[in-house]
Each structure stands twice: as structure tokens, then as C-alpha cells.
MIVEX-911341 format. One line per field, with one value per residue (C-alpha): residue number from 1; residue in one letter; x, y, z. Coordinates in pm, 1 decimal, always signed. Example, Ala and Ser with C-alpha at 12.3 -4.5 7.8 and 13.67 -1.06 7.14 Angstrom:
% MIVEX-911341
k = (1|2)
r = (A|S)
px = (+1230.0|+1367.0)
py = (-450.0|-106.0)
pz = (+780.0|+714.0)
END
This chain:
% MIVEX-911341
k = (1|2|3|4|5|6|7|8|9|10|11|12|13|14|15|16|17|18|19|20|21|22|23|24|25|26|27|28|29|30|31|32|33|34|35|36|37|38|39|40|41|42|43|44|45|46|47|48|49|50|51|52|53|54|55|56|57|58|59|60|61|62|63|64|65|66|67|68|69|70|71|72|73|74|75|76|77|78|79|80|81|82|83|84|85|86|87|88|89|90|91|92|93|94|95|96|97|98|99|100|101|102|103|104|105|106|107|108|109|110|111|112|113|114|115|116|117|118|119|120|121|122|123|124|125|126|127|128|129|130|131|132|133|134|135|136|137|138|139|140|141|142|143|144|145|146|147|148|149|150|151|152|153|154|155|156|157|158|159|160|161|162|163|164|165|166|167|168|169|170|171|172|173|174|175|176|177|178|179|180|181|182|183|184|185|186|187|188|189|190|191|192|193|194|195|196|197|198|199|200|201|202|203|204|205|206|207|208|209|210|211|212|213|214|215|216|217|218|219|220|221|222|223|224|225|226|227|228|229|230|231|232|233|234|235|236|237|238|239|240|241|242|243|244|245|246|247|248|249|250|251|252|253|254|255|256|257|258|259|260|261|262|263|264|265|266|267|268|269|270|271|272|273|274|275|276|277|278|279|280|281|282|283|284|285|286|287|288|289|290|291|292|293|294|295|296|297|298|299|300|301|302|303|304|305|306|307|308|309|310|311|312|313|314|315|316|317|318|319|320|321|322|323|324|325|326|327|328|329|330|331|332|333|334|335|336|337|338|339|340|341|342|343|344|345|346|347|348|349|350|351|352|353|354|355|356|357|358|359|360|361|362|363|364|365|366|367|368|369|370|371|372|373|374|375|376|377|378|379|380|381|382|383|384|385|386|387|388|389|390|391|392|393|394|395|396|397|398|399|400|401|402|403|404|405|406|407|408|409|410|411|412|413|414|415|416|417|418|419|420|421|422|423|424|425|426|427|428|429|430|431|432|433|434|435|436|437|438|439|440|441|442|443|444|445|446|447|448|449|450|451|452|453|454|455|456|457|458|459|460|461|462|463|464|465|466|467|468|469|470|471|472|473|474|475|476|477|478|479|480|481|482|483|484|485|486|487)
r = (M|K|R|Y|L|Y|L|W|H|R|W|L|G|I|G|L|C|L|F|M|A|L|W|F|F|S|G|V|V|M|L|Y|V|G|Y|P|K|L|T|P|R|E|H|L|A|H|L|P|A|L|D|L|Q|G|C|C|I|D|L|A|T|A|L|H|N|A|D|G|E|R|A|P|A|S|I|R|L|S|T|V|A|G|E|P|R|Y|L|L|S|Y|P|G|R|S|T|V|A|V|D|A|R|S|G|E|R|L|A|P|I|E|H|E|Q|A|L|A|A|A|R|Q|Y|D|P|T|A|F|A|Q|Y|R|G|A|V|E|E|D|L|W|S|H|S|R|A|L|D|A|E|R|P|L|H|R|V|Q|L|A|D|A|D|G|T|L|L|Y|I|S|G|H|S|G|E|V|V|R|D|A|T|A|L|E|R|G|W|N|L|V|G|A|W|L|H|W|L|Y|P|L|R|G|I|G|L|D|G|L|W|S|N|L|V|I|Y|L|S|L|A|A|T|F|M|A|V|L|G|A|V|I|G|V|L|R|W|R|F|K|A|P|Y|R|S|G|S|R|S|P|Y|R|G|F|A|R|W|H|H|I|G|G|L|L|F|G|V|L|A|I|T|W|I|F|S|G|L|M|S|M|N|P|W|R|V|F|N|S|S|V|P|L|P|V|A|P|Y|Q|G|G|P|L|Q|A|Q|A|F|P|I|S|A|Q|Q|A|L|A|R|F|A|D|N|G|L|V|V|R|E|L|E|W|R|L|I|A|G|E|G|Y|L|I|G|H|D|R|S|G|R|T|Q|V|L|S|M|T|D|G|Q|V|R|K|R|L|P|Q|A|L|L|E|R|A|A|Q|A|V|W|P|Q|G|S|V|H|T|E|L|L|H|T|Y|D|F|Y|Y|Y|A|R|D|E|H|S|M|L|G|H|L|E|K|P|L|P|V|L|R|V|R|F|D|D|P|A|A|T|W|L|H|L|D|L|Y|T|G|E|V|L|S|S|L|D|Q|P|K|R|V|S|R|W|L|F|S|L|L|H|S|W|D|W|L|P|L|L|Q|R|R|P|L|W|D|A|W|M|I|A|L|S|V|G|G|L|I|L|S|I|S|A|A|V|L|G|W|R|R|L|R|K)
px = (+0.0|+280.7|+443.6|+129.6|+115.0|+469.5|+406.1|+87.6|+246.3|+562.9|+398.0|+123.3|+396.1|+600.4|+294.1|+170.3|+469.9|+520.6|+151.6|+187.3|+493.1|+309.2|+3.5|+204.7|+422.1|+135.9|-68.2|+193.1|+167.9|-211.0|-179.9|-84.9|-190.1|-534.3|-686.2|-776.8|-1119.2|-1299.3|-1421.5|-1736.6|-1520.9|-1299.2|-1608.8|-1757.3|-1424.7|-1395.4|-1749.4|-1826.8|-2109.1|-2443.8|-2544.1|-2908.4|-2929.4|-3185.7|-3240.8|-3393.8|-3665.2|-3886.0|-3832.5|-4144.3|-4009.7|-3668.1|-3822.0|-4047.4|-3762.7|-3530.3|-3775.8|-4143.7|-4235.1|-3996.8|-3909.5|-3534.1|-3344.0|-3170.6|-3186.0|-2908.7|-2859.6|-2494.4|-2263.8|-2114.4|-1876.0|-1979.7|-2354.7|-2626.9|-2755.9|-3004.8|-2836.2|-3067.0|-2974.7|-3190.8|-3128.5|-2943.2|-2925.5|-2690.2|-2696.8|-2923.6|-2834.6|-3086.1|-2978.2|-3128.0|-3166.8|-3316.5|-3469.1|-3302.9|-3191.4|-2822.2|-2693.1|-2376.4|-2083.5|-1823.9|-1459.7|-1517.5|-1762.3|-1518.1|-1249.9|-1494.0|-1559.1|-1184.7|-1141.6|-1409.1|-1224.9|-902.3|-926.5|-550.7|-419.4|-384.2|-612.2|-529.7|-794.6|-676.4|-969.5|-1268.3|-1256.7|-1507.6|-1262.9|-889.2|-629.7|-779.6|-1151.5|-1229.2|-1468.4|-1827.4|-1941.1|-1856.7|-2076.7|-2358.5|-2110.3|-1942.0|-1797.4|-1548.2|-1358.4|-999.6|-840.6|-482.8|-417.3|-79.7|-102.4|+152.6|+2.3|-19.3|-391.6|-575.5|-951.0|-1230.1|-1547.4|-1888.4|-1994.6|-2357.2|-2355.8|-2021.0|-1931.1|-1579.8|-1628.0|-1267.6|-928.3|-597.8|-277.2|+59.9|+160.9|-149.2|-100.8|+266.7|+228.0|-81.9|+117.7|+280.1|-20.4|-390.9|-346.8|-123.0|-298.0|-631.8|-466.0|-595.2|-329.7|-562.3|-833.1|-841.5|-667.3|-977.5|-1000.5|-1244.3|-1522.5|-1288.3|-1112.7|-1334.5|-1310.5|-934.6|-887.6|-1122.9|-959.8|-604.3|-690.4|-855.2|-550.8|-318.5|-524.4|-504.5|-129.6|-75.4|-279.2|-72.1|+243.2|+131.4|+61.3|+398.6|+578.1|+440.7|+512.6|+875.8|+946.4|+1104.9|+923.4|+1096.9|+1442.7|+1632.9|+1774.8|+2135.2|+2247.3|+2116.9|+1839.6|+1471.2|+1428.1|+1574.5|+1633.7|+1913.7|+1943.3|+1629.3|+1442.3|+1509.9|+1388.0|+1076.8|+1013.6|+1059.7|+884.1|+588.4|+570.5|+578.3|+354.2|+176.0|-156.2|-164.9|-77.0|-365.3|-611.0|-486.4|-517.6|-852.6|-989.7|-870.0|-1074.9|-1374.1|-1337.2|-1452.3|-1779.8|-1710.8|-2017.9|-2222.1|-2192.9|-2258.5|-2575.4|-2892.7|-3158.5|-3428.1|-3289.1|-3495.5|-3615.6|-3515.6|-3721.4|-4023.5|-3799.5|-3868.0|-4242.1|-4299.9|-4129.9|-3933.1|-4193.8|-4213.9|-4531.3|-4344.0|-4114.1|-4315.4|-4017.7|-3805.3|-3427.5|-3389.0|-3595.6|-3402.0|-3065.7|-3186.7|-3301.5|-2974.1|-2781.2|-2982.7|-2858.0|-2494.4|-2457.2|-2299.8|-2444.2|-2234.6|-2486.7|-2856.4|-3005.3|-3373.6|-3466.4|-3792.2|-3817.0|-4138.5|-4322.2|-4196.8|-3979.3|-3646.8|-3381.6|-3024.6|-2769.9|-2400.8|-2123.6|-1759.1|-1637.1|-1915.3|-2127.5|-2500.9|-2831.8|-3183.3|-3484.3|-3821.8|-4090.5|-4353.6|-4281.3|-4013.4|-3764.3|-3389.9|-3233.0|-2889.9|-3033.6|-3343.2|-3574.2|-3490.3|-3862.0|-3891.3|-3616.9|-3768.3|-4107.6|-3949.5|-3761.1|-4079.5|-4223.6|-3937.9|-4058.8|-4417.7|-4503.4|-4228.6|-4055.3|-3795.8|-3529.7|-3332.8|-3008.6|-2831.7|-2455.6|-2228.3|-1905.2|-1778.2|-1805.8|-1720.0|-1984.9|-1982.4|-1648.4|-1448.4|-1133.7|-874.4|-998.9|-742.7|-859.7|-1100.9|-1419.9|-1269.5|-1446.9|-1783.9|-1895.2|-1942.6|-2083.9|-2167.7|-2412.2|-2587.1|-2912.8|-2883.9|-3208.4|-3240.1|-3517.5|-3637.0|-3670.6|-3533.9|-3197.0|-3174.6|-3101.4|-2948.0|-2967.2|-2745.7|-2928.0|-2760.9|-2929.6|-2788.0|-2914.0|-3152.5|-2937.8|-2925.3|-2551.6|-2537.6|-2756.8|-2604.0|-2784.1|-2647.7|-2433.5|-2277.0|-2195.2|-2023.8|-1828.7|-1722.1|-1550.6|-1409.8|-1289.0|-1253.3|-1122.5|-896.8|-765.5|-712.1|-741.6|-1027.7|-1024.9|-1081.6|-817.8|-560.3|-715.5|-741.5|-379.7|-174.9|+110.3|+49.9|-179.0|+88.0|+359.3|+132.8|+35.6|+390.6|+531.7|+275.7|+346.4|+721.6|+655.3|+443.7|+716.8|+976.0|+753.0|+682.9|+1035.1|+1195.9|+935.3|+1020.4|+1392.0|+1317.6|+1078.9|+1335.8|+1597.2|+1354.1|+1265.6|+1636.6|+1688.1)
py = (+0.0|+240.3|+179.8|+302.8|+608.9|+698.3|+631.2|+835.1|+1125.7|+1113.6|+1111.2|+1353.6|+1581.8|+1555.7|+1657.1|+1932.1|+2081.3|+2361.0|+2453.6|+2463.4|+2691.7|+2914.5|+2938.4|+3028.8|+3288.0|+3453.1|+3454.2|+3679.1|+3922.8|+3926.6|+4040.1|+4383.5|+4403.3|+4280.0|+4194.7|+4520.3|+4662.4|+4996.8|+5054.9|+5260.2|+5537.7|+5548.4|+5553.4|+5852.8|+6036.6|+6049.8|+6176.7|+6548.2|+6704.7|+6625.0|+6912.7|+6888.8|+7229.8|+7195.2|+6835.4|+6583.2|+6359.6|+6223.9|+5881.4|+5733.9|+5816.4|+5672.4|+5346.8|+5317.6|+5378.4|+5138.2|+4847.6|+4924.4|+4571.1|+4493.0|+4680.9|+4723.6|+4595.4|+4932.0|+5286.9|+5547.7|+5890.6|+5966.2|+6158.0|+5941.0|+6082.3|+6430.7|+6372.3|+6280.7|+5926.4|+5700.3|+5365.6|+5070.2|+4713.6|+4406.2|+4056.7|+3838.2|+4112.2|+4383.3|+4728.6|+4975.3|+5344.4|+5616.2|+5968.2|+6187.6|+6485.8|+6327.0|+6013.8|+5798.7|+5449.9|+5433.9|+5194.3|+4991.6|+5219.7|+5300.2|+5388.9|+5767.9|+5745.4|+5524.0|+5790.3|+6055.1|+5844.3|+5813.8|+6190.4|+6239.0|+5993.9|+6196.2|+6517.6|+6580.7|+6253.6|+6161.8|+5865.6|+5598.3|+5351.3|+4989.1|+4800.8|+4605.9|+4267.5|+4027.5|+3921.6|+3947.9|+3918.4|+4191.6|+4148.8|+3787.5|+3893.1|+3775.0|+4109.3|+4260.5|+4025.9|+4280.9|+4530.8|+4316.9|+4382.4|+4609.4|+4890.8|+4938.9|+5283.0|+5342.0|+5666.2|+5839.2|+5928.4|+5878.1|+5538.1|+5400.4|+5333.2|+5099.8|+5167.6|+4924.9|+5089.8|+4925.9|+4848.6|+4924.4|+5223.5|+5389.5|+5391.9|+5322.2|+4991.4|+4893.2|+5057.6|+4874.2|+5065.8|+4951.9|+4859.7|+4642.8|+4473.7|+4405.4|+4258.8|+4062.8|+3867.1|+3703.1|+3758.5|+3696.2|+3604.4|+3312.8|+3232.0|+3172.9|+2990.9|+3249.6|+3149.3|+2853.7|+3095.1|+3242.1|+2938.1|+2726.1|+2587.8|+2842.8|+2585.3|+2351.8|+2615.3|+2582.0|+2202.8|+2213.8|+2441.3|+2230.5|+1895.8|+2028.6|+2171.6|+1844.5|+1642.3|+1886.2|+1855.7|+1476.4|+1494.7|+1725.7|+1501.2|+1200.3|+1401.7|+1494.4|+1128.0|+1015.6|+1295.8|+1179.7|+813.8|+886.5|+1109.3|+933.6|+1065.9|+837.1|+732.4|+910.0|+734.8|+607.5|+941.7|+1111.7|+1287.5|+1221.5|+1254.4|+987.3|+1233.9|+1466.1|+1777.5|+1890.6|+1580.3|+1683.2|+2039.5|+1890.5|+1655.9|+1912.2|+2184.6|+1950.8|+1882.2|+2255.8|+2384.9|+2075.7|+2129.0|+2494.7|+2398.5|+2150.5|+2411.2|+2665.2|+2432.6|+2299.0|+2650.6|+2749.8|+2457.6|+2589.0|+2930.5|+2767.0|+2650.5|+2299.3|+2107.2|+2404.7|+2287.2|+2641.4|+2691.5|+2678.9|+2433.9|+2679.2|+3031.5|+3311.1|+3553.8|+3909.8|+4080.9|+4146.4|+4384.8|+4645.0|+4609.8|+4616.2|+4683.2|+5000.8|+5215.3|+5586.8|+5650.6|+5578.8|+5877.4|+6199.4|+6428.0|+6491.9|+6459.3|+6838.0|+6901.6|+6635.6|+6793.7|+7130.2|+6982.3|+6794.7|+7114.5|+7299.4|+7036.3|+7079.0|+6769.4|+6813.2|+6511.4|+6310.0|+6033.6|+5976.1|+5637.8|+5541.7|+5293.9|+5135.7|+5015.6|+4862.9|+5017.8|+5371.1|+5563.2|+5721.6|+5904.0|+5848.6|+6122.6|+6025.7|+6284.3|+6263.1|+6103.2|+5845.4|+6039.4|+5990.2|+6155.0|+6022.2|+6211.6|+6066.0|+6066.9|+6051.5|+6374.1|+6537.2|+6552.0|+6499.4|+6276.2|+6138.3|+5804.3|+5600.0|+5519.4|+5184.2|+5104.4|+5136.7|+4879.1|+4644.8|+4669.7|+4599.3|+4301.6|+4154.9|+4139.0|+3907.3|+3640.9|+3729.7|+3379.5|+3364.3|+3561.9|+3831.0|+3941.9|+4262.8|+4387.5|+4720.5|+4665.8|+4953.7|+4753.3|+4485.2|+4119.2|+3779.1|+3791.1|+4161.3|+4336.1|+4548.1|+4455.2|+4661.0|+4782.6|+4578.7|+4248.0|+4025.5|+4166.4|+4479.9|+4707.7|+4620.0|+4899.7|+4797.6|+5105.0|+5126.8|+5117.3|+4842.9|+4658.5|+4281.4|+4093.4|+3724.5|+3506.4|+3164.2|+3036.6|+2687.2|+2835.7|+3054.1|+3363.5|+3686.2|+4019.1|+4321.8|+4644.4|+4980.7|+5252.5|+5522.2|+5390.3|+5105.1|+4863.6|+4494.0|+4473.1|+4096.9|+3790.7|+3515.1|+3185.1|+2883.3|+2749.2|+3092.6|+3123.8|+2784.6|+2920.4|+3211.4|+2959.4|+2724.0|+2987.4|+3339.9|+3235.5|+2947.8|+3100.5|+3471.2|+3468.1|+3713.7|+3714.3|+4051.9|+4014.5|+3981.5|+4212.7|+4495.7|+4454.9|+4514.6|+4434.4|+4129.5|+3988.0|+4056.9|+3880.1|+3580.4|+3549.2|+3593.0|+3341.8|+3081.7|+3152.4|+3112.1|+2779.8|+2671.0|+2778.7|+2574.2|+2270.1|+2330.7|+2418.7|+2132.5|+1902.5|+2039.0|+1965.3|+1613.7|+1554.6|+1669.5|+1435.9|+1145.9|+1214.8|+1236.2|+887.6)
pz = (+0.0|+90.0|-247.5|-427.7|-202.1|-305.3|-674.4|-690.2|-503.7|-715.1|-1056.6|-967.9|-832.9|-1152.0|-1351.5|-1120.0|-934.4|-1188.9|-1168.3|-791.5|-807.8|-1055.6|-826.4|-516.8|-694.0|-882.3|-562.1|-398.2|-690.6|-655.6|-293.6|-427.8|-794.7|-892.6|-1228.6|-1408.6|-1330.9|-1333.0|-979.3|-909.5|-763.1|-1073.7|-1294.1|-1110.4|-1083.2|-1464.3|-1523.9|-1570.8|-1373.5|-1536.4|-1762.4|-1867.5|-2034.2|-2312.8|-2206.2|-2155.2|-2291.2|-2014.8|-1864.4|-2028.1|-2375.5|-2290.9|-2168.1|-2472.1|-2717.8|-2535.7|-2520.5|-2499.7|-2391.8|-2105.3|-1787.2|-1728.9|-1426.6|-1380.3|-1520.5|-1506.3|-1659.9|-1722.8|-1954.3|-2227.3|-2489.7|-2379.5|-2420.7|-2166.5|-2214.6|-2045.6|-1978.8|-1924.1|-1836.1|-1899.2|-1756.3|-2004.4|-2269.5|-2385.4|-2229.3|-2410.6|-2447.7|-2537.3|-2634.0|-2361.5|-2599.6|-2909.2|-2754.6|-3020.2|-2923.2|-3004.3|-3265.0|-3196.1|-3117.2|-3383.7|-3328.8|-3340.2|-3051.4|-2864.6|-2904.8|-2779.4|-2468.4|-2411.9|-2442.8|-2177.5|-1949.3|-1985.0|-2190.9|-2160.0|-2306.6|-2673.1|-2754.1|-3012.5|-3130.0|-3098.3|-3250.6|-3119.6|-2945.8|-2799.3|-2530.3|-2465.7|-2186.9|-1971.4|-2041.3|-1951.6|-1673.6|-1722.3|-1576.1|-1916.6|-2121.4|-2160.0|-2309.4|-2575.6|-2827.2|-2654.1|-2822.6|-2705.0|-2685.5|-2572.3|-2382.6|-2394.8|-2025.7|-1749.2|-1658.5|-2013.8|-1960.4|-2195.7|-2199.8|-2285.3|-2413.4|-2437.4|-2793.4|-2697.8|-2463.9|-2538.9|-2168.7|-2046.4|-1865.3|-1784.9|-1753.4|-1738.7|-1667.0|-1798.7|-1443.0|-1398.1|-1734.7|-1670.3|-1322.6|-1420.7|-1674.5|-1371.0|-1142.8|-1197.2|-1565.4|-1464.7|-1136.8|-1307.9|-1602.0|-1846.3|-2103.8|-2171.6|-2285.3|-2632.6|-2785.6|-2845.1|-2489.4|-2346.0|-2313.9|-2125.2|-1913.4|-1606.7|-1597.1|-1656.1|-1354.6|-1140.9|-1217.8|-1195.7|-852.4|-749.3|-858.8|-679.0|-358.8|-375.6|-440.8|-141.4|+90.9|-17.2|+43.1|+395.0|+476.1|+337.8|+519.7|+854.9|+776.8|+689.4|+990.9|+1290.1|+1595.8|+1848.9|+1735.1|+1453.1|+1149.3|+1154.1|+1009.8|+1324.7|+1134.3|+1176.1|+800.1|+571.3|+287.0|+184.9|-29.6|-207.6|-91.5|+268.9|+196.1|+42.5|+334.4|+611.4|+411.2|+366.8|+739.8|+816.2|+538.3|+406.2|+582.6|+481.4|+122.2|+122.0|+247.4|-6.2|-303.6|-186.6|-127.4|-475.4|-605.8|-407.5|-575.7|-899.7|-739.2|-873.7|-985.1|-851.7|-492.6|-365.7|-570.7|-365.7|-479.7|-367.3|-414.6|-264.7|-537.5|-446.4|-719.5|-488.4|-290.6|-561.7|-525.4|-901.2|-1235.7|-1305.7|-1482.8|-1551.8|-1352.0|-1027.3|-1097.1|-1147.0|-1075.7|-1386.4|-1405.6|-1441.5|-1128.5|-940.6|-1030.2|-903.9|-571.6|-524.3|-603.2|-338.0|-89.9|-195.5|-416.0|-760.7|-940.7|-1185.9|-1236.8|-1162.6|-1083.3|-1068.4|-797.2|-681.5|-318.7|-180.7|-476.0|-396.5|-641.8|-549.8|-749.3|-632.4|-702.2|-711.7|-690.2|-798.3|-474.4|-451.4|-203.7|-252.7|-170.0|-232.8|-362.9|-266.5|-534.0|-259.8|-71.2|-291.8|-3.5|-41.4|+225.0|+297.9|+408.1|+343.7|+636.7|+792.9|+817.0|+437.2|+376.9|+634.8|+463.2|+124.9|+267.2|+414.7|+61.8|-37.5|+209.0|+306.4|+428.6|+691.8|+962.3|+896.0|+1144.8|+1094.3|+1244.4|+1192.1|+1158.3|+1255.6|+1223.1|+988.1|+1081.9|+937.2|+663.5|+581.0|+541.9|+296.9|+107.4|-80.9|-419.3|-614.2|-459.8|-648.5|-491.6|-338.8|-587.4|-431.9|-202.1|+163.3|+338.8|+707.8|+871.5|+677.0|+737.5|+759.4|+701.3|+790.3|+648.3|+762.0|+404.1|+320.1|+215.2|+531.8|+319.6|+446.9|+262.2|+321.1|+230.8|+169.5|+376.6|+146.8|-187.2|-107.5|-311.0|-224.2|-159.9|-119.6|-88.4|+126.1|+158.6|+345.4|+56.9|+1.0|+370.0|+348.8|+50.7|+271.6|+501.5|+238.3|-8.6|+129.8|+471.9|+369.9|+46.8|+114.4|+493.3|+502.7|+880.5|+1045.1|+1321.5|+1040.0|+780.4|+1030.2|+1141.6|+829.6|+774.8|+997.5|+726.5|+460.6|+662.6|+719.0|+352.2|+223.1|+473.6|+366.9|+0.4|+52.4|+224.0|-70.4|-312.2|-120.2|-154.4|-523.1|-638.5|-448.1|-604.5|-950.0|-897.7|-772.5|-1060.8|-1315.9|-1167.3|-1178.6|-1544.0|-1637.3|-1495.0)
END
């Protein structure tokens, strides 16, 4: 039996040790440089103040011209390529843009409009059109699917920024600086095995990552078992050492004893990040749509965009973008300024507020699960299930304001919602499987544990030390594997 343990570990290691070294090294890079993204704050910072002089068509006309038969999931009014546009998203479909002056639904964007959008993003930098793509190295994210094809524009700015512009709305939807692109070639692009995409393996990419991670987990478990079996706990070997190995084999043996369990948890949690075989999908997901209290329709918003801008200005908010939101059947306009600050304008009483009433959000949440009980809790500090990360991290761009309203339901999936008191947005929906994922992925893989996260650079030292241990294991395995193959 022991012989088969050794053989399986040896040959799996020969096949996987370079992947392991790649994962540990690229993981260190990802601690400080994330995959390129346009965060909400970056998006707002590059928008001019909304200028509705001689504008705009009413919301009813915009909705009719966008799609007269279906209600959108979201409605925004923003400045795109120097012009005000209604931007509407529909589930499973491309983003729709409507010219706010003429009411015309925009046709697919051409390169001149893409250049105009780039000039709005940075009026001081020369912009060079680099063609349109469906997907490339820096645009693999599924969050961009509604915007494809994407136009690329290279800016001659200090950061060497490459912009990706929606082929449907003309909005800048991603920016990637030269620094991000350079480090990501040895960071996220390698860590997620993105070289396998774009070469005809896209349909197999997910399964390749899953089964490589599964094989690596099995290999590491075998290694941990062998490491314990070969260590002399009572009497040392004749050489005086408790390990029978020398050279790189000794490094590998002792490194495995020190870091083997952590390596197993890291590889296994990386496997969990792929949601293999949909193990974290709920069989009975709770529909959140009733939170709105109805479809987004013009009659819920009697106050025009021009009137809303004037009322926000009276309250000291210079609006860069307007957002229409329905909560418990009541209409609200959300004004966003350059820094991400928001105010809400009620369609019911015409008052501008900094926060929505907690009772309103509780009433809207009750509509999500009317047949059961609902428990609410106002969080003033972060906890294990609701916390913020650095913007460059994988989900760090998601806003996590405080205070936040946590709503717990007694539905079969034991769902929790986190509701933003400043905008009414459903920030996250966590059912039981997703909370399990929080333990098996976020905690074990990136050590999202508040006592560490809130004590930087303690978290950095911990993560780097573990990564160095993993590299010792992987590189020593690569040397041993090469020697075995040479024989």
C-alpha cells in the first residue's frame, strides 16, 4: 500500500509541481496588484457634472424607445462621450443606451464614438484607437458580457492606460494601466490559467482548472501522509536525522511537514473558488425581485431629471450620475457625486435625504418572504460575513458602506440580505451554501479574517510566509521531478 502512495504522489507531483509553483508565486503578486477593473469610484471620478441644459426627454419616452415591452433591471442617466444618455440594463441582454436629448436608441458604437468616450475619461491625453474585441487578456470577466464587443483605446497618459469601451452604450467599462497589465502577466493572468483561454479551450477552461486543482489537492494530501510516515518521531535514522532524505528531498520533506496542511487548504480553497459542480448553488434560491415592489416604470417617478438635479444642487450635491430605484413600490432618485457620495430624492414627498428610512427597507424586505418571519439587524461595524477589502482584490471594488441593514429570512436556504441605507441597493444575498463558501474559499484562500485584515502588515507577513513555504515545496518538487525524469 505504501508503495502506491509513493508512486501516486511522485507522478502527480512531476505533472503538477510547476503549476503549484506558478500558483504560489502569482498569488503573492495578486496580494498587491489585482486583475484590471474599473471601480465605481474610478467611474464617477472620470465623469463630468451632469449638464441637462436643453435636455432631456422624459423617462417614459426613454423606456419606450429602449424596449417598450420589457421593464429594465436598472436605469441610469450619465454623460457618455460628452452627451447625456439614459443607460438601461436588462437581464441576459446587452446594455441599451438612449440619447437623452433626441430620444433615439443608439446603434452599436463606432470607433469615433469610442475615441470621444476616451477623451471624456481623460481630456488631456492623446487617444489611439486599438480596434474592437469580444474578449482578450484583460476582459475575460463575465461582468462585461452585456457590453461586448469592446472597443480598445490606448491613452498616452503617465500610466499608459488601456480603456475598454462598451460596444452598446459607449461607456468606459474597464481601464488597465501599464503597471497592472505588466504585473498581471505574472499575477492573476497566470494564477487563473488564463493562457488557456483564447486558444480554443475556453469551453474547457473551467473544468481544466477544477480537475487540476482536485488532482493537486489529492497529491498534497498524499504528500502529507507520506511525510508523517517517513518522519522518525521516536528514534532518529542512523544518520542522526529524523528525516531519511538529503538535499532537495530533505527540503521537500521538512517543508511539507511545516507547510503541508496549509498547502492543502490553499489548493482545496482554490478549487472551491470555482464553485465545482455548482456545490454552492442553492436548490431553492430566494427571489429578491419582490424587494422592488414592481417593475421600473415611468409613472413611479413623477419628478423629472432636471428638477431632481436642481433639488440635489440645493442640498450641496454636484451630481455626476442619476439612478432610478424602486423600493417597496416607492420611487427614489439616487444622485451620485464625484467622490461616490449619494443623496436620495423621494418621489412621494419630494424631499432629499442622505439616508433611506430603515422602516422602508424592512417593509421591502418583508415582501421578499411574506409567508415567513424576517429578522433585521443594523450593523455599525464589519463582521465575518460583511467586510471590505482593498480595491485591487477580487471583490474589493464592491462597495461595503456602514451602517448596513442585515435581514435574515427563515426560508429553506436561510437567506441573508445586506441592504444599503444610502441607496436602497441589495448589496449581497447570502444563503447557506454561500456562507459555506465564505468559510471554504474566502477564509482558507485569502485569509479574510478581520483580526488579520485589520492589522496590516500582519496579514501581509502571514500570507507571504505561507506563500514562501508553498514555493519551497513546489520548487523542491520540481527539482526532484526533473531528476527522476532524467533517470
